[in-house]
N, C-alpha and C positions, 0 to 999 in steps of 0.2 A: 503493500500499499505505499502510494505515496504522502509525502507530506503537503498540508492544505497551503497554498500561496498565501502569502499574506497580503493584503490588498488596500491597507492605509499606511500612512508616512507621518511623520511629523518633519516639517522643514523648517530650520531654524533662518532668519533674514538678517541680513546685516549690511551695512552701508557699503563699505567696499573703501580699499584703499591701495595705492600704489606702494606701500611701504609692508613688505612680507612681515614684518613681526608684529604689525599692527593686529592681523587675526589672531593672537594667541589665545584670549581672554574665550574668544569665542568658539575656538576649537576646546579651549577647557572646557565651556561649558557644555557645548557634545558629546564630551568622554563623559561628563557627570553624568549626566540624561540617560546615555547608552547604559550606564554603570547600576544604575537606579531602576531603570526599566527593561534588561537586556533584550523581553520581547519584542520589542518595539524598534522598528526603520525610523533612525534620528540621522538627519542630513543638514548638511549648513551650504548656504550659498549667499552670493552677495547681489545687490543692486546695480554695483558698476565698479571698476577698476581690482576687481579680486575676481577668481575665480575659483569654482565653478559661477558663474553668473546663474538668476534664477531659469533662466529659460533653458539651461543646459540641464540643471539639476532636475528640473520637473519632467523633462523629455525621458534622464536617464532612469525618474524612476518611473514612467509611464511604459520606457522600457523592459521592467522587471514587474509589468502586471499593477502596479498601484493605481486604486482607482477613486482613492479619496486623499487628500491630502491637508494638514492643520498646518498654519502658518503663522508661527510665533516671531513676529517682527522683534528683535533685539536692538529697538530703537528707542533712547531716552524723550524727544521730541519729535511732535507731529508737523509733521512740514510736508513740502510737494511730493516726499516719497510716499508718505502714507495716504495721502488723500489724492492723488492723480497716479503717480507711476505704479505703485503697484496693484489698485486695482484695474488697471488696463491691462499690466502682465497677467494677473491672474485671465480675466476674461479672454485675454489672445489666446491661455493655454487652454483655457475651458475649451475653448471654439475648437481646438486642432485636437486635443487629446479625449474631452468626456469627462476628466479627471472632476469630480467634486472640490471647491475648496469650501474650506472654515478657517478664518483669519480672527485670532486671537487679539486682542489691545496690544497697543504698544509695550513698553515695560516702564515707558516714561506716564503711562496713565493709570499704572497700579499702585495705590495708596498706599500700600503695606511696603513696597519696594521702593519707594520716594521716603516714607518715614526712617525705611533702613539706613538710607544712603544718609538723610541727615544725622540720622545718630550716629553713623561711623564718623564723619565729615567734625560734628559738636567735640566726639572723643578725641578724635586725630590731633583737632585744632589746639588741644588744652596743653 
């Protein structure tokens, strides 16, 4: 008997940078999530300047049989990427692949995370 094919994935999405070291925290986050939930497919992609770009990551997941993707924007502020670029990219990807997308709030919209950052900054600055 063959194992069932997983059809859901989590896609972490970050801005991107031309500095290769910039991605280290995002790679670490991906690794931690994979360790906490080893049965889940967790990929990392970028909106620009880093690889894989969103489109390439979605194409790779589609080729693996993924039919549903939860997108987790690892962005602190809501700007053009969240308002315009990401919805456009998701719409285009859905039209190409039929994949259903669910988009989580950007991390900058999560009150508990902002509170944690404030607590750390307050503590570290003393």
